[in-house]
C-alpha positions as a LaTeX table, in Angstrom:
\begin{tabular}{lrrr}
\hline
Residue & $x$ (\AA) & $y$ (\AA) & $z$ (\AA) \\
\hline
Met1 & 106.91 & 101.32 & 123.37 \\
Ala2 & 109.73 & 102.64 & 121.21 \\
Phe3 & 108.55 & 100.44 & 118.30 \\
Ala4 & 105.03 & 101.64 & 118.65 \\
Gly5 & 106.15 & 105.26 & 118.88 \\
Arg6 & 108.17 & 105.03 & 115.67 \\
Arg7 & 105.30 & 103.38 & 113.85 \\
Ile8 & 102.87 & 106.08 & 114.99 \\
Val9 & 105.29 & 108.84 & 113.75 \\
Ala10 & 105.75 & 107.04 & 110.45 \\
Phe11 & 102.01 & 106.66 & 109.90 \\
Ala12 & 101.32 & 110.30 & 110.86 \\
Thr13 & 104.09 & 111.54 & 108.55 \\
Ala14 & 102.79 & 109.52 & 105.61 \\
Ala15 & 99.24 & 110.68 & 106.25 \\
Ala16 & 100.28 & 114.38 & 106.47 \\
Leu17 & 102.19 & 114.04 & 103.19 \\
Gly18 & 99.31 & 112.26 & 101.47 \\
Gln19 & 101.28 & 109.09 & 100.89 \\
Lys20 & 99.42 & 105.83 & 100.37 \\
Thr21 & 102.17 & 103.71 & 102.01 \\
Val22 & 104.18 & 103.91 & 105.20 \\
Ala23 & 107.93 & 103.64 & 105.07 \\
Asp24 & 109.30 & 100.30 & 106.40 \\
Ser25 & 105.81 & 98.79 & 106.77 \\
Ala26 & 104.67 & 95.24 & 106.02 \\
Asp27 & 102.06 & 94.85 & 103.33 \\
Pro28 & 100.18 & 91.84 & 104.67 \\
Lys29 & 97.84 & 90.02 & 102.36 \\
Thr30 & 96.33 & 87.86 & 105.09 \\
Leu31 & 95.77 & 88.12 & 108.79 \\
Lys32 & 98.60 & 85.46 & 109.34 \\
Asp33 & 101.04 & 87.74 & 107.38 \\
Leu34 & 100.09 & 90.63 & 109.58 \\
Val35 & 100.49 & 88.66 & 112.90 \\
Thr36 & 103.91 & 87.34 & 111.82 \\
Ser37 & 105.17 & 90.80 & 110.74 \\
Val38 & 105.18 & 92.00 & 114.45 \\
Pro39 & 108.70 & 92.03 & 115.91 \\
His40 & 109.46 & 89.38 & 118.56 \\
His41 & 110.12 & 91.90 & 121.29 \\
Arg42 & 106.43 & 92.87 & 121.19 \\
Glu43 & 105.58 & 89.33 & 122.50 \\
Ile44 & 108.01 & 89.73 & 125.39 \\
Ser45 & 106.46 & 93.05 & 126.42 \\
Met46 & 102.96 & 91.56 & 126.49 \\
Lys47 & 103.82 & 88.95 & 129.18 \\
Lys48 & 102.33 & 89.37 & 132.67 \\
Ala49 & 104.58 & 90.79 & 135.29 \\
Gln50 & 105.61 & 88.41 & 138.02 \\
\hline
\end{tabular}
């Protein structure tokens, strides 16, 4: 959740300042680019608990 929290804060900050881009964000041109821009640890956190 730390990654998501940082991204939410970065988005909110950019929006509040009227910026059109978010710092350290990917600029995907396709859905594939967007999907591959997500850090690997996100996949690990989505696995079902055993």
